[in-house]
N, C-alpha and C positions, 0 to 999 in steps of 0.2 A: 308751494312745497318744492316743485321742481326747480324754480329759480333759486331758492335757498340752497338746495343740494348742489346745483351747478356752481354757485358762488363759493360754496365751501370746498368743492373739488378744485376750483381754480386757485383758491387761496392755498390749499395744501400743495398743489403742484408748484406754485411760486415759491413757497417756503422750502420745498425739497430742492429746488434749483439753487437757492442761495445758501443752503446749509452746508458748511464745510465738510461735514461727515459724508455728504453725497457728492463731493467735488471730485472731478477726475483731472485735476490740474497736473501739469508737468512737475517732476520732482524739483525741489528747491535747489538753486545753485549754491555751491559752497561759499561760505563766508570768506571775505578777503581781509587781510590784516592791513594795518596802517603802513607797514613796511612794504607790502606788495603794491599798495596804492601809490606810495612815493616812488617806487621803482618804475611803475607804469608812467607816471607823470614825467620822470626823467627820460624814459625811453621814447616817448611820443613828442615829437617836435611841436613847439608852440604854434598854434594855428591849424594843426592837423587833427585827424581822427585816426585811431589805430585799432585794428582788430587782430586778435590772436587765435590760434588754433587750440590752445590749451587754457585751462582755468588759471586764474591768478597771473594773467599776463605772461604766459609761458608758451613755448612752441614757436611755430612760424608766425610772422607778423606781416600784415599788409597795412599800408597807410596812405592817406590822401589829404591834400589841402583843398580839394574841390569836390563837388558832387560827382558821382559816377553812376550812370544809368545802366551799366552792364559790366560787372566785375570780370567777366570772362572775355568780353569782346571790346572793351573800351580802350582808351589810350594807355591807362595804367591797369595792368591785369593782376589779379590775385589767383594764381594758378592752383594753389592748394585748396581754395574754397569750392572748387568744382565738386568734390566728393567729401569734404571735411567740414563739419559744423564749426561755426564760430563759437568759441567758449568764453571769450572776454573782450571787452571794449574799453577804450579810454578816449574821451573827447577833450582834446587840448585846444579847442576853438577859442578865439579871443574877440570875435566880432561883436560889437555892441548891438547890432541889429538882429543878430541870430541867437536863438535860445538853446538849440540842441541839434543833434544829428539823429534823423530817423533812418531805420534800415528795413529792408524788404526782402522777401524770398524770391520775388520776381523781378525781371528786367523792367526798365522804365518806371521804377518806383511803384510796383504793384504788390499787394499783399503785405502791408506794413506789419512788422512783428515786434518792433521795439523802438525805443528812443532813449538817448542818453544826453542829459543836459551838459552844457559847457562846464569844463573843469571837473567833471565827475567820470567815474568809470566803475566797472564791476564785472562780475561773472554773469553769464547768461545761463538760464535754466534749460532752454530749449536744445533740441538736437537737430535743428534746422540749418540749412546752408543759406547764406546771404548772397544775393545777386546784385543789389544796388543800394545806394544810400544817398542822402542829401541833407544839407543844413536846412533847418526850418526856423521860422520866426513866431511860431505858436507854441503852446504848451506841449511838453512831452507826455503829459498825463492822459 
């Protein structure tokens, strides 16, 4: 009887964690239009990744054509990212061996918070600051 009760409680707990009604996810990012996406593609140089301080590829922009282990202390610095959350990203990467750009809240690629596949971009839902990024050859999923 106790085993059945324990199993039932475990199942109920698992269902509660996967039920969207009980989710505490970050608010959804605003939708982007095809016009905004085309504007981002034009504003982000081929082979680079671009990050903006505003949704829909607006505000201040920082961009790189290489990985950066520390946005505030590396060779290329993104000064606004110190206290401002990244709100949108576009990956204009073209390398056949790489699939996306992963980004992190910590230096040296720690605490991965997202990934954007090559040729895509969008708004980010989080209110986090980004401190490092790198191109990857695995799934963004």
